PAKOLLO-219151 format. One record per residue: residue in one letter; chain; x, y, z of N, C-alpha, C in turn. Coordinates in Angstrom, 2 decimals. Example, Ala and Ser with C-alpha at 12.3 -4.5 7.8 and 13.67 -1.06 7.14 Angstrom:
BEGIN
aa, ch, n.X, n.Y, n.Z, ca.X, ca.Y, ca.Z, c.X, c.Y, c.Z
A, A, 13.19, -5.69, 7.80, 12.30, -4.50, 7.80, 13.20, -3.30, 7.80 .
S, A, 12.85, -2.25, 7.08, 13.67, -1.06, 7.14, 12.90, 0.03, 7.87 .
END
This chain:
BEGIN
aa, ch, n.X, n.Y, n.Z, ca.X, ca.Y, ca.Z, c.X, c.Y, c.Z
X, A, 37.65, 12.36, -31.43, 38.72, 12.40, -30.46, 39.70, 13.50, -30.69 .
X, A, 39.78, 14.02, -31.96, 40.56, 15.13, -32.34, 39.70, 16.30, -32.73 .
X, A, 40.25, 17.41, -33.10, 39.43, 18.41, -33.82, 39.08, 17.83, -35.11 .
X, A, 37.94, 18.25, -35.69, 37.44, 17.64, -36.86, 38.18, 18.10, -38.10 .
X, A, 38.60, 17.07, -38.85, 39.23, 17.40, -40.21, 38.17, 17.53, -41.26 .
X, A, 38.15, 18.62, -41.97, 37.13, 18.85, -43.00, 37.67, 18.39, -44.33 .
X, A, 36.87, 17.48, -44.95, 37.25, 16.89, -46.29, 36.19, 17.27, -47.28 .
X, A, 36.56, 17.62, -48.53, 35.67, 17.90, -49.56, 36.05, 17.05, -50.76 .
X, A, 35.08, 16.58, -51.52, 35.31, 15.82, -52.77, 34.60, 16.53, -53.91 .
X, A, 35.25, 16.74, -55.04, 34.60, 17.44, -56.11, 34.94, 16.56, -57.38 .
X, A, 33.88, 16.01, -58.00, 34.05, 15.22, -59.23, 32.71, 15.26, -59.88 .
X, A, 32.71, 15.53, -61.28, 31.45, 15.63, -61.98, 30.91, 14.21, -62.35 .
X, A, 31.57, 13.18, -62.03, 31.09, 11.87, -62.21, 30.36, 11.39, -60.94 .
X, A, 29.10, 11.45, -60.81, 28.36, 11.28, -59.54, 28.60, 9.81, -59.04 .
X, A, 28.69, 8.88, -59.85, 28.84, 7.52, -59.41, 30.20, 7.36, -58.79 .
X, A, 31.28, 8.09, -59.25, 32.56, 8.00, -58.64, 32.57, 8.76, -57.31 .
X, A, 31.83, 9.80, -57.22, 31.67, 10.46, -55.97, 31.25, 9.59, -54.86 .
X, A, 30.24, 8.72, -55.16, 29.70, 7.86, -54.19, 30.69, 6.71, -53.79 .
X, A, 31.39, 6.24, -54.84, 32.43, 5.15, -54.59, 33.55, 5.71, -53.75 .
X, A, 34.05, 6.88, -54.08, 35.13, 7.44, -53.34, 34.79, 7.82, -51.96 .
X, A, 33.56, 8.36, -51.74, 33.17, 8.61, -50.36, 32.94, 7.39, -49.51 .
X, A, 32.51, 6.23, -50.14, 32.42, 5.00, -49.46, 33.83, 4.49, -49.04 .
X, A, 34.77, 4.46, -49.96, 36.10, 4.04, -49.80, 36.80, 4.94, -48.71 .
X, A, 36.54, 6.22, -48.81, 37.23, 7.16, -47.89, 36.70, 6.93, -46.42 .
X, A, 35.40, 6.76, -46.24, 34.94, 6.52, -44.93, 35.48, 5.22, -44.36 .
X, A, 35.65, 4.22, -45.17, 36.27, 2.99, -44.72, 37.75, 3.17, -44.32 .
X, A, 38.52, 3.94, -45.14, 39.97, 4.19, -44.83, 40.15, 5.03, -43.67 .
X, A, 39.25, 5.93, -43.40, 39.36, 6.85, -42.29, 39.23, 6.17, -40.89 .
X, A, 38.66, 4.96, -40.93, 38.58, 4.28, -39.67, 39.94, 4.02, -38.96 .
X, A, 40.99, 3.95, -39.72, 42.29, 3.67, -39.18, 43.04, 4.94, -38.77 .
X, A, 42.40, 6.06, -38.88, 43.04, 7.28, -38.36, 42.46, 7.90, -37.08 .
X, A, 43.28, 8.67, -36.43, 42.80, 9.10, -35.09, 41.87, 10.24, -35.21 .
X, A, 41.90, 11.04, -36.16, 41.12, 12.21, -36.30, 39.61, 11.97, -36.57 .
X, A, 38.74, 12.94, -36.19, 37.42, 12.85, -36.58, 37.29, 13.64, -37.90 .
X, A, 36.44, 13.15, -38.78, 36.26, 13.65, -40.16, 34.87, 14.07, -40.47 .
X, A, 34.76, 15.06, -41.24, 33.47, 15.44, -42.01, 33.76, 15.46, -43.48 .
X, A, 32.89, 14.81, -44.21, 33.05, 14.69, -45.67, 31.83, 15.35, -46.36 .
X, A, 32.10, 16.25, -47.30, 31.05, 16.83, -48.16, 31.47, 16.56, -49.62 .
X, A, 30.48, 16.39, -50.52, 30.76, 16.09, -51.91, 30.08, 17.13, -52.81 .
X, A, 30.75, 17.31, -53.94, 30.12, 18.29, -54.94, 30.41, 17.76, -56.37 .
X, A, 29.49, 18.04, -57.26, 29.72, 17.50, -58.65, 30.06, 18.70, -59.59 .
X, A, 30.30, 19.87, -59.04, 30.65, 21.01, -59.87, 31.48, 22.06, -59.06 .
X, A, 32.29, 22.80, -59.83, 33.11, 23.76, -59.08, 32.34, 24.98, -58.50 .
X, A, 31.25, 25.34, -59.05, 30.48, 26.44, -58.53, 29.99, 26.20, -57.11 .
X, A, 29.47, 25.02, -56.89, 29.01, 24.62, -55.58, 30.19, 24.50, -54.59 .
X, A, 31.30, 23.94, -55.09, 32.52, 23.85, -54.30, 33.01, 25.23, -53.87 .
X, A, 32.99, 26.15, -54.78, 33.43, 27.60, -54.52, 32.55, 28.20, -53.44 .
X, A, 31.28, 28.02, -53.61, 30.31, 28.61, -52.58, 30.62, 28.02, -51.15 .
X, A, 30.86, 26.72, -51.19, 31.15, 26.04, -49.89, 32.41, 26.59, -49.23 .
X, A, 33.43, 26.81, -50.12, 34.73, 27.26, -49.57, 34.70, 28.70, -49.14 .
X, A, 33.74, 29.52, -49.62, 33.63, 30.81, -49.13, 33.11, 30.95, -47.61 .
X, A, 32.36, 29.93, -47.24, 31.88, 29.93, -45.88, 32.54, 28.86, -44.94 .
X, A, 33.29, 27.98, -45.48, 33.77, 26.84, -44.71, 35.27, 26.63, -44.92 .
X, A, 35.91, 26.12, -43.81, 37.28, 25.64, -43.95, 37.27, 24.23, -44.66 .
X, A, 38.43, 23.98, -45.38, 38.56, 22.72, -46.01, 40.02, 22.27, -45.75 .
X, A, 40.23, 21.21, -45.01, 41.60, 20.76, -44.74, 42.12, 19.92, -45.94 .
X, A, 41.26, 19.04, -46.40, 41.71, 18.11, -47.51, 40.64, 18.18, -48.59 .
X, A, 41.14, 18.36, -49.86, 40.22, 18.39, -50.97, 40.64, 17.35, -52.00 .
X, A, 39.69, 16.42, -52.31, 39.93, 15.45, -53.39, 39.24, 16.19, -54.65 .
X, A, 40.11, 16.39, -55.68, 39.64, 17.24, -56.74, 39.94, 16.53, -58.13 .
X, A, 38.87, 16.23, -58.82, 39.05, 15.70, -60.18, 39.69, 16.73, -61.10 .
X, A, 40.67, 16.37, -61.91, 41.37, 17.31, -62.77, 40.52, 17.97, -63.79 .
X, A, 39.56, 17.20, -64.35, 38.63, 17.78, -65.34, 37.26, 17.74, -64.80 .
X, A, 36.71, 18.92, -64.52, 35.35, 18.99, -64.06, 34.49, 19.80, -65.08 .
X, A, 33.62, 19.18, -65.82, 32.94, 19.78, -66.90, 33.96, 20.13, -67.95 .
X, A, 33.96, 21.40, -68.40, 34.96, 21.87, -69.36, 36.10, 22.61, -68.73 .
X, A, 36.20, 22.56, -67.42, 37.26, 23.27, -66.70, 38.35, 22.39, -66.21 .
X, A, 39.61, 22.83, -66.43, 40.74, 22.11, -65.84, 40.88, 22.59, -64.36 .
X, A, 40.61, 21.71, -63.42, 40.54, 22.19, -62.04, 41.97, 22.52, -61.46 .
X, A, 42.98, 22.05, -62.10, 44.35, 22.35, -61.65, 44.54, 23.87, -61.78 .
X, A, 44.15, 24.34, -63.04, 44.25, 25.85, -63.22, 43.32, 26.57, -62.33 .
X, A, 42.15, 25.96, -62.13, 41.16, 26.69, -61.18, 41.76, 26.77, -59.78 .
X, A, 42.38, 25.71, -59.31, 42.98, 25.70, -57.97, 44.08, 26.70, -57.76 .
X, A, 44.83, 26.95, -58.82, 45.96, 27.95, -58.82, 45.40, 29.35, -58.53 .
X, A, 44.25, 29.60, -59.16, 43.60, 30.92, -58.96, 42.83, 31.05, -57.70 .
X, A, 42.18, 29.96, -57.34, 41.17, 30.06, -56.20, 41.64, 29.56, -54.79 .
X, A, 42.66, 28.74, -54.83, 43.08, 28.19, -53.59, 44.53, 28.55, -53.13 .
X, A, 45.11, 29.55, -53.82, 46.51, 29.89, -53.56, 46.78, 30.45, -52.19 .
X, A, 45.78, 30.99, -51.60, 45.98, 31.55, -50.22, 45.38, 30.74, -49.11 .
X, A, 45.07, 29.49, -49.39, 44.55, 28.59, -48.42, 45.54, 27.50, -48.08 .
X, A, 45.41, 26.89, -46.88, 46.25, 25.81, -46.48, 45.67, 24.40, -46.83 .
X, A, 44.67, 24.39, -47.71, 44.04, 23.14, -48.07, 44.97, 22.21, -48.74 .
X, A, 45.00, 20.93, -48.27, 45.79, 19.92, -48.95, 44.99, 19.35, -50.10 .
X, A, 45.51, 19.49, -51.30, 44.81, 19.11, -52.53, 45.25, 17.78, -52.99 .
X, A, 44.38, 16.77, -53.20, 44.70, 15.54, -53.79, 43.96, 15.48, -55.18 .
X, A, 44.76, 15.57, -56.23, 44.17, 15.55, -57.52, 43.91, 14.10, -58.03 .
X, A, 42.85, 13.99, -58.84, 42.42, 12.74, -59.31, 42.11, 12.82, -60.83 .
X, A, 42.40, 11.80, -61.57, 42.10, 11.74, -62.98, 42.03, 10.39, -63.54 .
X, A, 41.19, 10.16, -64.53, 41.20, 8.81, -65.21, 42.11, 8.97, -66.40 .
X, A, 42.50, 10.19, -66.77, 43.23, 10.46, -68.01, 44.47, 11.25, -67.67 .
X, A, 45.64, 10.61, -67.43, 46.83, 11.32, -67.08, 47.28, 12.54, -67.98 .
X, A, 46.89, 12.48, -69.22, 47.29, 13.53, -70.15, 46.61, 14.85, -69.75 .
X, A, 45.52, 14.84, -68.94, 44.91, 16.04, -68.48, 45.70, 16.75, -67.43 .
X, A, 46.74, 16.13, -66.87, 47.55, 16.76, -65.77, 48.67, 17.65, -66.23 .
X, A, 48.43, 18.33, -67.37, 49.57, 19.08, -67.93, 49.93, 20.35, -67.12 .
X, A, 49.03, 20.84, -66.31, 49.27, 22.02, -65.52, 49.62, 21.67, -64.10 .
X, A, 49.76, 20.43, -63.74, 50.03, 19.98, -62.37, 51.19, 20.71, -61.68 .
X, A, 52.27, 20.91, -62.46, 53.48, 21.44, -61.91, 53.29, 22.88, -61.36 .
X, A, 52.24, 23.56, -61.89, 52.00, 24.95, -61.50, 51.17, 25.06, -60.20 .
X, A, 50.71, 23.96, -59.73, 49.75, 24.00, -58.56, 50.52, 23.49, -57.31 .
X, A, 49.84, 23.73, -56.15, 50.46, 23.25, -54.88, 49.51, 22.13, -54.43 .
X, A, 50.00, 20.99, -54.73, 49.18, 19.75, -54.47, 49.90, 18.76, -53.52 .
X, A, 49.15, 17.88, -52.87, 49.62, 17.02, -51.87, 49.87, 15.60, -52.42 .
X, A, 48.98, 15.16, -53.33, 49.04, 13.74, -53.81, 48.26, 13.75, -55.14 .
X, A, 48.57, 12.74, -55.97, 48.06, 12.57, -57.31, 47.61, 11.10, -57.48 .
X, A, 46.32, 11.01, -57.87, 45.66, 9.66, -57.99, 45.13, 9.42, -59.41 .
X, A, 45.61, 8.34, -60.01, 45.00, 7.93, -61.27, 43.80, 6.95, -60.87 .
X, A, 42.60, 7.40, -61.14, 41.37, 6.77, -60.59, 41.36, 5.21, -60.87 .
X, A, 41.58, 4.74, -62.12, 41.45, 3.36, -62.32, 42.44, 2.50, -61.52 .
X, A, 43.52, 3.19, -60.99, 44.52, 2.46, -60.21, 44.37, 2.64, -58.69 .
X, A, 43.30, 3.33, -58.33, 43.12, 3.57, -56.92, 42.93, 2.33, -56.12 .
X, A, 43.74, 2.21, -55.02, 43.67, 1.10, -54.12, 43.36, 1.62, -52.68 .
X, A, 42.96, 0.76, -51.78, 42.77, 1.19, -50.41, 44.10, 1.75, -49.82 .
X, A, 45.23, 1.07, -50.15, 46.52, 1.50, -49.62, 46.84, 2.89, -50.15 .
X, A, 46.58, 3.11, -51.38, 46.91, 4.43, -52.02, 46.06, 5.56, -51.38 .
X, A, 44.81, 5.26, -51.11, 43.88, 6.21, -50.49, 44.43, 6.54, -49.10 .
X, A, 44.79, 5.46, -48.36, 45.32, 5.67, -47.02, 46.67, 6.50, -47.03 .
X, A, 47.56, 6.27, -48.04, 48.68, 7.05, -48.12, 48.40, 8.45, -48.41 .
X, A, 47.48, 8.76, -49.33, 47.09, 10.09, -49.60, 46.62, 10.83, -48.37 .
X, A, 45.74, 10.24, -47.63, 45.23, 10.86, -46.40, 46.37, 11.10, -45.38 .
X, A, 47.20, 10.07, -45.21, 48.32, 10.17, -44.30, 49.26, 11.36, -44.60 .
X, A, 49.55, 11.49, -45.89, 50.44, 12.55, -46.31, 49.75, 13.96, -46.11 .
X, A, 48.50, 14.01, -46.38, 47.72, 15.23, -46.09, 47.69, 15.66, -44.69 .
X, A, 47.48, 14.64, -43.78, 47.44, 14.89, -42.33, 48.77, 15.26, -41.84 .
X, A, 49.81, 14.65, -42.35, 51.18, 15.06, -41.94, 51.47, 16.53, -42.31 .
X, A, 51.07, 16.91, -43.53, 51.29, 18.28, -43.92, 50.52, 19.24, -43.10 .
X, A, 49.26, 18.84, -42.77, 48.46, 19.66, -41.86, 49.16, 19.91, -40.50 .
X, A, 49.67, 18.80, -39.92, 50.29, 18.92, -38.66, 51.54, 19.77, -38.67 .
X, A, 52.32, 19.72, -39.83, 53.51, 20.55, -39.91, 53.13, 21.97, -40.00 .
X, A, 51.94, 22.25, -40.52, 51.53, 23.71, -40.62, 51.00, 24.28, -39.38 .
X, A, 50.58, 23.46, -38.44, 50.18, 23.94, -37.11, 51.30, 24.65, -36.42 .
X, A, 50.99, 25.84, -35.98, 51.97, 26.62, -35.25, 52.03, 26.07, -33.81 .
X, A, 53.21, 25.75, -33.31, 53.30, 25.24, -31.99, 52.79, 26.24, -30.90 .
X, A, 53.11, 27.49, -31.16, 52.72, 28.59, -30.16, 51.52, 29.27, -30.74 .
X, A, 50.42, 29.22, -30.05, 49.15, 29.72, -30.59, 48.39, 30.40, -29.45 .
X, A, 47.54, 31.41, -29.85, 46.65, 32.08, -28.94, 45.27, 31.50, -29.16 .
X, A, 44.62, 31.12, -28.16, 43.19, 30.53, -28.36, 42.31, 31.38, -27.46 .
X, A, 41.06, 31.50, -27.86, 40.05, 32.29, -27.12, 38.97, 31.31, -26.57 .
X, A, 38.73, 31.44, -25.24, 37.64, 30.69, -24.62, 36.80, 31.70, -23.80 .
X, A, 35.64, 31.95, -24.25, 34.86, 32.96, -23.57, 35.48, 34.30, -23.88 .
X, A, 35.75, 35.08, -22.78, 36.35, 36.34, -22.89, 37.88, 36.14, -22.65 .
X, A, 38.34, 35.10, -22.35, 39.79, 34.88, -22.03, 40.50, 34.37, -23.18 .
X, A, 41.80, 34.85, -23.30, 42.73, 34.46, -24.43, 43.90, 33.82, -23.73 .
X, A, 44.31, 32.67, -24.26, 45.44, 31.97, -23.63, 46.52, 31.71, -24.73 .
X, A, 47.74, 31.87, -24.51, 48.86, 31.50, -25.33, 49.43, 30.21, -24.86 .
X, A, 49.40, 29.23, -25.84, 49.75, 27.87, -25.46, 50.81, 27.27, -26.38 .
X, A, 51.80, 26.70, -25.85, 52.81, 25.98, -26.68, 52.37, 24.52, -26.73 .
X, A, 51.72, 24.17, -27.88, 51.20, 22.81, -28.03, 52.30, 21.77, -28.04 .
X, A, 53.55, 22.09, -28.49, 54.57, 21.21, -28.51, 55.03, 20.65, -27.15 .
X, A, 54.89, 21.57, -26.20, 55.26, 21.26, -24.78, 54.09, 20.81, -23.94 .
X, A, 52.94, 20.71, -24.54, 51.73, 20.30, -23.78, 51.65, 18.77, -23.72 .
X, A, 51.80, 18.12, -22.56, 51.86, 16.69, -22.45, 50.52, 16.11, -22.43 .
X, A, 49.61, 16.60, -21.57, 48.26, 16.07, -21.50, 47.37, 17.09, -20.86 .
X, A, 46.04, 16.86, -20.93, 45.05, 17.75, -20.39, 44.11, 16.93, -19.52 .
X, A, 43.91, 17.50, -18.29, 43.10, 16.78, -17.36, 41.87, 17.61, -16.98 .
X, A, 40.68, 17.02, -17.06, 39.43, 17.74, -16.69, 39.16, 17.54, -15.21 .
X, A, 38.95, 18.60, -14.47, 38.66, 18.60, -13.08, 37.49, 19.57, -12.77 .
X, A, 36.25, 18.98, -12.59, 34.99, 19.75, -12.49, 34.84, 20.54, -13.79 .
X, A, 34.75, 21.86, -13.65, 34.51, 22.72, -14.83, 35.78, 23.38, -15.23 .
X, A, 36.99, 22.90, -14.78, 38.26, 23.41, -15.22, 39.07, 22.29, -15.96 .
X, A, 40.00, 22.85, -16.80, 41.00, 21.94, -17.38, 42.38, 22.30, -16.85 .
X, A, 43.16, 21.23, -16.47, 44.49, 21.38, -16.03, 45.41, 20.97, -17.10 .
X, A, 46.13, 21.93, -17.69, 47.03, 21.72, -18.78, 48.41, 21.42, -18.27 .
X, A, 48.89, 20.20, -18.48, 50.18, 19.82, -17.97, 51.25, 19.94, -19.01 .
X, A, 52.23, 20.82, -18.77, 53.37, 21.10, -19.69, 54.59, 20.34, -19.11 .
X, A, 55.68, 20.48, -19.91, 56.96, 19.82, -19.47, 57.43, 20.42, -18.18 .
X, A, 57.23, 21.76, -17.93, 57.84, 22.35, -16.80, 56.74, 23.15, -15.94 .
X, A, 55.49, 23.08, -16.30, 54.56, 23.92, -15.59, 53.14, 23.35, -15.85 .
X, A, 52.21, 23.97, -15.07, 50.75, 23.71, -15.27, 49.97, 24.92, -15.58 .
X, A, 48.81, 24.80, -16.15, 47.92, 25.92, -16.44, 46.52, 25.56, -16.21 .
X, A, 45.77, 26.29, -15.36, 44.39, 25.97, -15.15, 43.52, 26.98, -15.97 .
X, A, 42.62, 26.41, -16.73, 41.68, 27.33, -17.46, 40.26, 26.79, -17.29 .
X, A, 39.32, 27.71, -17.41, 37.90, 27.43, -17.27, 37.38, 27.10, -18.67 .
X, A, 37.13, 25.76, -18.94, 36.61, 25.34, -20.22, 36.15, 23.89, -20.14 .
X, A, 35.27, 23.54, -21.04, 34.85, 22.16, -21.16, 35.82, 21.44, -22.14 .
X, A, 35.87, 20.10, -21.96, 36.69, 19.31, -22.87, 36.27, 19.54, -24.38 .
X, A, 34.91, 19.49, -24.55, 34.35, 19.63, -25.93, 34.79, 21.00, -26.52 .
X, A, 34.79, 22.03, -25.77, 35.11, 23.34, -26.30, 36.61, 23.42, -26.67 .
X, A, 37.42, 22.90, -25.74, 38.86, 22.98, -25.83, 39.38, 22.05, -27.00 .
X, A, 38.74, 20.96, -27.21, 39.13, 20.04, -28.35, 39.19, 20.75, -29.70 .
X, A, 38.33, 21.78, -29.90, 38.27, 22.46, -31.15, 39.57, 23.11, -31.46 .
X, A, 40.33, 23.49, -30.43, 41.60, 24.26, -30.63, 42.90, 23.38, -30.88 .
X, A, 42.75, 22.06, -30.62, 43.89, 21.19, -30.56, 44.38, 20.71, -31.93 .
X, A, 45.69, 20.60, -32.17, 46.30, 19.98, -33.31, 45.83, 18.49, -33.43 .
X, A, 46.16, 17.80, -34.48, 45.67, 16.43, -34.71, 46.45, 15.42, -33.95 .
X, A, 47.55, 15.80, -33.26, 48.32, 14.84, -32.48, 47.76, 14.69, -31.07 .
X, A, 46.65, 15.30, -30.74, 46.04, 15.21, -29.44, 44.92, 14.18, -29.47 .
X, A, 44.83, 13.25, -28.54, 43.92, 12.18, -28.52, 43.21, 12.14, -27.21 .
X, A, 41.82, 12.17, -27.32, 41.01, 11.97, -26.05, 40.96, 10.53, -25.75 .
X, A, 41.55, 10.12, -24.65, 41.67, 8.72, -24.32, 40.63, 8.29, -23.12 .
X, A, 40.10, 9.28, -22.57, 39.27, 9.04, -21.37, 38.37, 10.27, -21.17 .
X, A, 37.24, 10.20, -20.53, 36.40, 11.30, -20.39, 37.06, 12.49, -19.67 .
X, A, 38.11, 12.20, -18.94, 38.82, 13.30, -18.19, 40.21, 13.56, -18.68 .
X, A, 40.68, 12.86, -19.75, 42.01, 13.12, -20.19, 42.12, 13.13, -21.77 .
X, A, 42.98, 14.19, -22.19, 43.46, 14.22, -23.61, 44.94, 14.12, -23.56 .
X, A, 45.53, 13.37, -24.42, 46.98, 13.18, -24.36, 47.68, 13.58, -25.66 .
X, A, 48.83, 14.22, -25.58, 49.62, 14.53, -26.75, 50.42, 13.24, -27.16 .
X, A, 50.01, 12.63, -28.33, 50.64, 11.41, -28.67, 52.13, 11.58, -29.04 .
X, A, 52.61, 12.77, -29.25, 54.04, 12.95, -29.48, 54.84, 12.73, -28.18 .
X, A, 54.12, 12.77, -27.03, 54.82, 12.66, -25.77, 54.56, 11.28, -25.09 .
X, A, 53.89, 10.34, -25.77, 53.69, 9.03, -25.16, 54.99, 8.27, -25.27 .
X, A, 55.43, 7.73, -24.16, 56.74, 6.99, -24.18, 56.51, 5.48, -24.02 .
X, A, 55.31, 5.01, -23.50, 54.99, 3.63, -23.36, 53.51, 3.45, -23.11 .
X, A, 53.03, 2.24, -23.36, 51.62, 1.88, -22.87, 51.60, 0.43, -22.45 .
X, A, 50.58, 0.20, -21.69, 50.37, -1.12, -21.14, 48.88, -1.24, -20.68 .
X, A, 48.26, -2.33, -20.47, 46.98, -2.40, -20.01, 46.89, -1.76, -18.61 .
X, A, 46.07, -0.69, -18.42, 45.31, 0.10, -19.38, 45.70, 1.49, -19.21 .
X, A, 46.90, 1.80, -19.56, 47.56, 3.08, -19.33, 48.53, 3.53, -20.44 .
X, A, 48.58, 4.86, -20.64, 49.66, 5.47, -21.44, 50.59, 6.06, -20.38 .
X, A, 51.88, 6.05, -20.75, 52.86, 6.79, -19.93, 53.42, 7.92, -20.84 .
X, A, 53.46, 9.20, -20.28, 53.95, 10.29, -21.05, 55.32, 10.71, -20.54 .
X, A, 55.87, 11.72, -21.17, 57.30, 12.08, -20.99, 57.75, 12.39, -19.56 .
X, A, 56.80, 12.90, -18.77, 57.14, 13.25, -17.35, 56.95, 12.04, -16.42 .
X, A, 56.54, 10.90, -16.96, 56.37, 9.70, -16.13, 54.88, 9.50, -15.72 .
X, A, 54.04, 10.41, -15.97, 52.60, 10.30, -15.59, 51.97, 9.19, -16.35 .
X, A, 51.11, 8.48, -15.68, 50.37, 7.44, -16.36, 48.91, 7.90, -16.50 .
X, A, 48.50, 7.83, -17.81, 47.16, 8.27, -18.17, 46.26, 7.10, -18.34 .
X, A, 45.12, 6.98, -17.63, 44.23, 5.80, -17.69, 43.53, 5.69, -19.08 .
X, A, 43.36, 4.46, -19.51, 42.58, 4.18, -20.72, 41.42, 3.24, -20.25 .
X, A, 40.17, 3.58, -20.60, 39.09, 2.70, -20.15, 39.26, 1.32, -20.79 .
X, A, 38.89, 0.26, -19.96, 39.09, -1.11, -20.41, 38.39, -1.40, -21.72 .
X, A, 37.18, -0.92, -21.92, 36.47, -1.22, -23.09, 36.99, -0.54, -24.41 .
X, A, 37.71, 0.51, -24.14, 38.35, 1.27, -25.26, 39.75, 1.06, -25.49 .
X, A, 40.41, 0.18, -24.71, 41.82, -0.02, -24.82, 42.32, -0.41, -26.22 .
X, A, 41.65, -1.42, -26.73, 42.11, -1.89, -28.11, 41.99, -0.81, -29.14 .
X, A, 40.82, -0.07, -29.14, 40.64, 0.93, -30.07, 41.59, 2.13, -29.92 .
X, A, 41.81, 2.58, -28.76, 42.72, 3.70, -28.43, 44.18, 3.36, -28.80 .
X, A, 44.64, 2.19, -28.46, 46.05, 1.84, -28.78, 46.22, 1.66, -30.24 .
X, A, 45.20, 1.12, -30.92, 45.17, 1.00, -32.37, 45.37, 2.32, -33.06 .
X, A, 44.58, 3.30, -32.58, 44.73, 4.64, -33.14, 46.13, 5.23, -32.84 .
X, A, 46.66, 5.03, -31.67, 48.03, 5.53, -31.41, 49.01, 4.81, -32.21 .
X, A, 48.97, 3.56, -32.38, 50.03, 2.86, -33.18, 49.87, 3.30, -34.68 .
X, A, 48.68, 3.52, -35.15, 48.49, 3.91, -36.50, 49.09, 5.34, -36.71 .
X, A, 48.91, 6.19, -35.75, 49.50, 7.51, -35.82, 50.96, 7.46, -35.83 .
X, A, 51.56, 6.70, -35.05, 53.06, 6.51, -35.06, 53.59, 5.97, -36.32 .
X, A, 52.89, 4.98, -36.88, 53.33, 4.39, -38.10, 53.26, 5.30, -39.32 .
X, A, 52.43, 6.29, -39.25, 52.25, 7.25, -40.35, 53.20, 8.42, -40.28 .
X, A, 53.93, 8.55, -39.17, 54.87, 9.67, -39.09, 55.95, 9.52, -40.15 .
END
């Protein structure tokens, strides 16, 4: 329903990789974004992956093999917007933590579902703060400058999208699927023909959202509980 959030996990303890990925998939059910998770048990494979792929959130064990990954991150991730969540079973290994740019710190034996959810929430919030409201996006040969902060909702009409802003509308030729790739995480696809900016929802009732300009956005009957749960979860995490 959102653009896909890319998550990577790196830990040389393969059994913990499996446990964390299982727990993470379970925790992510409560968030509005779509996620992709990849796992690595060494820094070389992680480095190769990062050369070719974006990574929004990285769960990184502090000690991988003989390498302190905090020091590694300072050298290798300093120019990326990746939200780093460090993990360790041995807090004494975190001696270089203050030198790094990290989002969250987890002591593995104390990890709870609530802690994992908090870590993801903080990372997503940081990601949304880094999104520039005014952005230029390319669709085919056309380039559009869009203020996402003022974009209330998006309506699909045939092969066009009608972008509804606070004071204006914009028609562009694009599919929903293609346009979703450009959207910040606060946009939710609530219907096959509508995407709504959750920051502009002012009310909801069966089976509609109301946005800032008073427009009512339909929510399919079968998806009403799921969609409103995602919205309420998003609001509670702000």
